[in-house]
N, C-alpha and C positions, 0 to 999 in steps of 0.2 A: 426299604429301595431296593431294587439290584442290584448286584454289578453294571449287566451289561443293558439297566434302565436309566440309572445315572452316565454309564459309559456315554451313549443315546444326546440326553440332553445335554452333555460337555459340548456332545463335537457339535451339537441342534447352535449351543448358546457361539460358542466359533466359528459358526461357518455366515453369522450373521452379519457382519461387519465385511463380510468377503462376497456376498448376494451385495449388502447396500450397493460396493465398491462395482460392484461388475453391473450394477441397474440406473445408477445415479452415472456414475464414473466412465467406464468404456464404455456401455453402449454406447453414451453421446460424443465419446470422442471417437469410435468406432463409426460414426455417422458422417463426424463433421472431417473424418478426415475418408469419408467414400466423397463426399459431397465436392473437397476441396483436389479432387485425383477428378476431377467431373471438365466439365464444360458449361458452358454459360450458350445456354435457349434461352432467352427471352422473349419466344413468342407457343412454348410448351408450359406446361403447368405441370410442377415445378419446375420452376426456368432452368434446368440444370441438365447435361447427357453425360450419366455416372461412363466409367471409363476410368485410364491410369496413365491421366496428362499430368509431366507434369511445369506447363509451362507458367499455372499459375503462382510457383511458391521461386521459378526461375525471375516472373515478371519484378516481384516484392525485393528484388535484388542490381533490375536494371534500371525502372523506372524511379525518378529523379522526386515522385513525391511521396512517394513509397517509404523513399530513403532515409529523406529528409525529416518525416512522420515517425519514422523510429529514430530517430540522433536526438526530435522532437523532443519527442518525450524520455526515453531516459535520458536526456540533460535537464530536466523542467523534475522528473521524479527525483534524480538526485540531489536537484539545490533545494528541494521541500522535504526532505529527507537529511539533509545536512543545516537547513535549519531549524526541522525540528529534533533533533538530535540536538542545535545546541541550547534551543528553550525549557527540552523539555526533561535535560542534566539533573539543571539547576531546580526545579522544581521535587522531579521524583527526588535529589539529596533530598530536599528542602523536609519531603515528607517522611522519610527514612528518615530521618534526626530529629525528629517533632517528639513529642512525647505519644507516650503509645495511645493516654484517652483521646486526642486531639484525629491520630490516623484515620482515622475511619470517616471518619467528617473533612477532609483536604479527599481521602479516595471515592468519596461522595460525589464532590464539589468536581473532582477529575471529566471525573461520570457519567457526568448532570447533565450533558447534551446529546447523550447518548439519548435521554427520555421522549425526542422532543424525534419532531420526522427530520431527515437527513436531506429531502427535499425544499424542510420547508426552511432548514435555518441555511439552505443555500439562497433561496431567493432570500432571504434576510438581507445579505451579503450582497447582492442585486441592489436592495433600495438599499444600501450604505456606501457602496459608490459611484453610483450614477450619478453623472453628470448637478445635478438637483440634486441630488443624494443628499444624509445629515453629515455626512463626514467631509462633502463637500459647505454645504452648510456651517456648520465649523466655523469649514474654516476663511468664509465669509465673515463671520456675525468674529471670528477675533482678529479680523487686518491683518491674517500673518499670508495672507498668497492671493489677491487682487479672485486673480481665473485662474483656477486647480485646474481645469478641466475634469475629466475622467478619469477613472483605474478605469472602469470598467471597460471589457472589451480589450483587454491590456494581459501579454504574459504576467504581466505585478501582481494582476486580481488573480488568474489559473494561481502562484504560487500562495497566493494569502488564500484561497481557499483548500488550495489540500492541506496547509500546517495547518491552518485553523481544526480540515470534517481528521484527518490523521494527529496529531497530536498526542490525544490518550493512549491511544495504540504505540508510543514511545517513550510514554511515563509507563504505562502499570512494569511491563517489561525491567525498566532500571530499575525498578523503585523495588522490584521483587528479586533482583539481584542485588544493590546498597542496601534494601532489609538485613539478608541476610551477614555483612558486614561485620567484622570482631573489629567490636574499639578499639579492642587489646592489642589489636597490632597499630595502629596510629596512636597512641597511648606511647607503644616501644619502638615510632620508631623517632615520634620526639623525645625519648629519652639518650636516641641515640644521637641525639643533635639534627633536626631533617624540620626543614620548617614547613609550617601546614601546606603549602601549593607543591614539598618536594614531598611531601607524606604523600598526597592527592597524587600524585605523574608516578609511583614509583609504588605503592598500593591501593588506593579507596580505584586508580579508573583500572590496572591492570585486573583485579578478580571481578568488575564490573566489567570486564568486556562481551561475559555472554548474555547479557541483561543489552547493551551495546546491540552487539549483533542480531538476536531475536529483537529489538526495537526499530535494528537500520529494513528489515528484512519484512514487516508487518507494513512499515509506512509503502517502501517502494517498491514495493509487489504491485497491494491493486494502485499506487501513484499512477504505475507505465501502464495501465491498460485501463485510465478513469475519460467518465465521457460524460456526465453527467454537470462535471465542476468546467470543464475548459469549452462542455457546450454552451452550457448559461451564462459563463462570467468570463471566457473568453471570446462569445460571438462566433464569426464566420471569419474570423481569421486564424483561432487558434490550427492549428495540424500537430496533436495527436492521432495516438494511433487510434485510440477506440474512438474515437470521431470519425475520424476516417471508415475503420470498421462497420460503423453508423451508416454511415452517406453510399458506399459497397456495395449492403446488406436492403439498404430498405428504399434509397430516391435508387440509386443507379441497378436495382432486383442483379445483382453481378453476387448471386450463389455464391460459385466455389472460388471467386477471388478472396471473398468476404472467410471464409473457411480458411482460407489457408494465410489468412494474416490472423485468425484464432489462433490455428494451431503452429502456426512461428512464433506467438505470444507466449502461447502455454508451454513453449520450451523454450527459449528464451529465458523464465521465469525458474522454469527445473533447475536449472543449472545450479543459483543464490544456494535456495534452495539443496542440495543434495550435496555441495561445499559445507554449510552451513552446520549437520547433519553429518556430514563428519569428524565436523571440528568438537564437535559436539559428546560421539561416540571419543574421541580420543583423547581429552581434557576428563572426561570417566574411568576411561582403563587406568591413567596417569595417579585417578584415586586411591 
């Protein structure tokens, strides 16, 4: 094969990812941005009149409904991320410190929920948390609570569903970071008089920060814009940006406003991703 043909082949291979990004990211983003800058025209088809109006973006920061949805989404997503971290760190640490022959089985158990449909799993939680669901029946049968009420339709149900759904996304990056940890560092800390908890705070925790950051991003980013869990487990009272966006697009047929919400959601999530990539680049330079 000639050098010219080899060069053309290499350029073609390199161009494929960029072409993919252009077709499946930049073009849809440009279309959504164009709709967001337009105005609502419910009597036309499609119900939008293109233009250069920023009224939809301004409404997101002036209307209390959308401000409350943003704040509630960030608060619920941050709480779910924190709970997933508190639960996922011990799980990842246990898997990383298990016998090498047992780790594949333990990792399979972590990702086992992914083998079933996400929607089916959320529906299963609806049956568990309903007023006459399995959880309340168990509480009544044991006599612990006579009238437990229902968790379904509350913010607690949303948090529970999010933690359950995204916990593997927290465990796997943490496991990848903790599995690389040199046990000799902990032995050296013990030889220097550090107790186990002190060794954890000074050795294990700092070295696992990349896994913590990656896990938190993998949980927080989809949780902020989650729609299925708030809609099914939270009911009509759930005020999260994903559900509000759905209502604006399909119920109110306000495509420009829904597109503006989608654009701002993307901008909101790009910041943490860029910060994480910058920290990762700095850590690689220090090595």
